[in-house]
N, C-alpha and C positions, 0 to 999 in steps of 0.2 A: 728596387735600388738599394745599393749597399747601405750599410749602416754608416752614419756620419762620423767621420774620424775624430778621435779628441785631440784638440788643437790649442796650441798657446801662442800667443804673442810675446815675442822676446825682442826688446829694443828700447830706445830711449823714448820716454812719454813724448816728448815733442814731436818725434816721427809720426806717431799716431794723430796727434793733434793736426799736424799739417796735410797728412796722406789719406786718412780715413774719414770719409763723409758718413751720413747716415746711412745712405743706400748701401755704401761699402759692408758696413756692419750688418745691415739687414741680408745682405747676399751672403755674407760669411755664415749667418745663423742658419740659412738654408743648405749649406754645403758641408758645414763641420760643426762640431759641438766645441764652442770655446769655453776653456776652463774659467776665464773671467773676461770680460769686455775690456778690461785695461791690461796694458803690457806688464809683463815682468822684467826687471833690471837685470837679473842675475839668475844664473842656474839654481843657487840655493833656496831662492824664494820659491822655486817649483817643487820642493823637496817631496811633498806628500803625493805629487802627481807624476813624477818622473817615470815611474814604472809602467803607467798607461799611456803616456803620449805618443801620438801617432805622427802628428804634424807639428812642425815649428815653424811660424812665420817671423823671419828675423829681418832685420834692416840695421841702419847706422846706430852705434851705441850698444849693440849685442856683443856679449862675450864671445870669445873665440869658440868654437865649436870643435873640440879636440878629441884625442882618443879617450881622456878621462871622463869629459862630458858624455860621449857616446855610450861609454860603459854603464853610465846611469840612465840611458834611455833605451832599454831593450826591445821597445815596440815602435821605434821610430822609423817611420817609412820615408817621409818626405821632409826636406827643407825648403821652404818658399822664401827667397831672399828677396826683400823689397828694397832692391837697389841695383846697382849694376855690378860691379866686379864682386865675385864671391872670394877672391883672394885676400888673405888676412882675416877673414872670418870664419871659413870652414876648412877643416883639415881632410887631406886627401884619404885620410880614414874613411871619411863618410863613403866614398865611392867604394871603397874596397869592401864595406860591409852590406853593399847594394841598397844603399839609401839613395833615393832620387833627390837631385837638387835642380831646383829652377829659380830663375833670376829675371829681373826686369829691364836686362841690357838693351834688348830690341826696343822697348819703349822709350829709354832714355836717348836711344841714337836719334830719335825723330827730331827733337829740337836742336840737336848738334848739327845734325844734317842741313836742317832748315838755316841755321846761322851760317854754315859753310856755303851753302847755295847762294845766301844774300851777299856774304863776303866776296865770292868769285865774281858774280856780276858786278857789284859795285867796283872792285878792284879794276877790271877790265874796262870800265865806264871811266876809270881815274876820278871817282866821286871824292875820294879822300883828298886828292890834291886840288881839285876843283874847289871844294870846301874851303880849303886854306886860301887859295887864291881870292876867292869872293869875300871872304871875311877880311882879308888883308886890304883889298883895293876896293870894296863895297861897290862895284860895278860890273854890270853884266858883259861889258867890253873890256874884260881884263887883259893886261898882256901875257897872253897864254905862253908860258915857258914850257911847253909840253909837244912832244912830238905827235902832231894830230893823226899820222898813220897810225899809231900804236893805240888810238882811243877806240873803245868798243868790243863788243863781244863776237862779232861775226868772224867764224873762221880762226879763233883763238885755240890753243892748245892746253889742256888742263892736265896736269900730272896729279894723280892720286896715289899717295904711298901707303899702302895697307888696305887689304880687302876685309876689313873688319865689318861689323853690323853698320857702323857710321860710313865707313868708306863705301860699301855697297849702296847703301841708301843715297850718298851723294851722286854716284855714278847714276843712279835710278833718276834722281831729281833733275840732272843734267841732261837727259835725253831729248827734251822738248826743244833745246836750243841748238843753234848752229856752232857747235863746239866740237873739237876733236879731243877725245878722252883717253889717256894712257893710263895704265896701271902697273906698279910695281909690288909685286907680294910674291915672296919666294915659294909659298904654299899654294898660290892659286895656279890652276892649269890654264893654257891658253883658251881651251874649249869653254872652261867656266868664265874666263874673261870675256870671251864673245857673246855667251848667253847673258852675262850682266849688261852687256851694250859697251864695251870697252877693248883695250888691246893690250896683252899683257907685253911688256918690256923691260930690259934691264934697268937699274938704276941710273946708270950712267945715261944711256938713251932718254930715259924720261926727264932728267935734269938739264939736258942739253937741248930739249925741243920745247919745254913748257913755257908757257907764259905766266902760268899762276900754278904753284906747287902746293897741294894741300896734304897735311901729314894726318894720317889715321891709324898708324901703327900702335902697338901696345908697348910699353916701356919695360924692355926685358934686358938682360945683360948684353945680349949682342944688337939690341937698337940703341943702346944709351950711346948718344953722340955720332950716330950714324950719318948724320949730315954734318960733316967736319969742314976744313979748310979746303979740301980737295973738292969735295961734293958741292960746295956751296960756288966754288969758282966755276963750275961747269954751267951755272945758271947764265942765261943771256943778260945782258943790261938791261934794266928796267923790269926784270922778273919780279913777281910777288910771291912770298910764302906765307902760308895761313896754317897756323898751328892751333888745333883744339884738342890735340891729343895730351902729350906731357912735355913740359919745356925741356927736359933734359933729352929727348930725342935729337935735338939740334944742339950741337956744341955751343955752349953760351959765348965763348971767346971769339969762335969763327963768326957766328951771327953779329956779335958786336961789332967786329972789323968792318963786315960788308955794309951793315947799315949805317955804321957812323961814316963811311966814305960816301954813302948815297948810292951806291951802285944798284941796290935792290930795294924793295919795299916790303913791309910784312903787316899782317893782321894777327896779332898774337893774343889768343885768350888764355895761353898757358904760358909761364917762362920759368927759366931756372937762375935764381931760384924763384919759388911760387910767388913772392913778393918781392919786388925788386927794391934796392935800396932807394932811399928818397933822392939821392942826387944822381941816381942812373939817367945817362942820356936818354934812354928810350922814352921817358915821360916827355921829352921834349922836341925829339926829332920828327920833323914834318913827314917822313916817309915810314913812320911806324904809327900804327894804330892798335893800341891796346885796351882790353876790355878786362875785367877781374874774375875770370874764370866762370863766366856765365851762361857759356854755351850749352851746357845740360840743363836738365829739368829744372825749372823755377816757377813759382807762382802756381797758376792753375794747370802748368805742364806736369806737375807731379801726379795728379789725378791719373793720368795715362798709365802710371807705373802700377798704382793700385788697381785700376781696370785690369790691367794684363795679368796681374797676380791672381786677383780673384777669379777670372775666366779661367785661369790654370788650375786653381783649387776645385772649380765646378767639374773640369774634365777629370781631374784626379779622383773626385767623388763618383763619377759616373763610369769609371774604368775605361776612359778614351784616352787615345795617345796625347802625350804632352807636347806642346808647341814651343816651349822655351827651355827645355831641359839642358843643362849644362853637362856636356859628356867627359869623361875623365881623361881620354885620348887628346882631348884638345887644353887641358889644363896648362900643358908647359908652354903655349903660346899665347895664353890669355893675359890681359892687363890685371 
């Protein structure tokens, strides 16, 4: 077997405390040679090792890996980013130099997709409305003010915006249910959509047909505000919007107008701004269900990210194909 690569942890110490268990550190010792068991906070602290480092394990709190940093790391072969997006952390120069980059975005997609699945099923069952009615009336025989024909998941149409890791996983999770699933993603082909278990459509068709729309696109210049006044007007009365991506993908003023009117409902794990002002009506509207950006990995879910990265480092050490490599050609459309 190949010699174990010289490796350094470059991240905020809190990340190591939360993400790495004893078994993870033991496995790292088997597949790489750690300069130190503790993480380094900056490149300067690695000064005497820079010429030998072959692998960097990075995460939240690490400095940006730019051209200047890469010049100091002539033997660097792999950056293993223990988080989702690598943007903001790793300069494109790493790819130009042939350095492999992996991340844990596929691991972080799992809890987001689970959250979304639960939100879709609950939304169609009108759980949020029934909760409000039951707590207000404290009676099983509440005077239901809901259209009973709209209650339930049978035969409903779900629109998925974005065939990201999360979007594709949500589509997979929806397969056992009696639901029709539509996909809008300009980069996905109709054949790919069929293979995933969905049908590719245009955005107008998706919005006009869906009972529930779930947003899984990255926030890019051309997706900022992509769901505006015109797009939200296409949604049928009573439709539900779920956003676990980025709040700015939905035009905040247009969303505010529709939700205050009560024509639509929403499950929002992300908003624009990220934390709404204390007097914002979304905190009080009965047709809005807010959560504080918790769909991604939390608690024991963070261990999945570490499991994925440690397994990738094992494959790298063995000279095997990496499963979670970030390709340079995909950078422009990644979050």
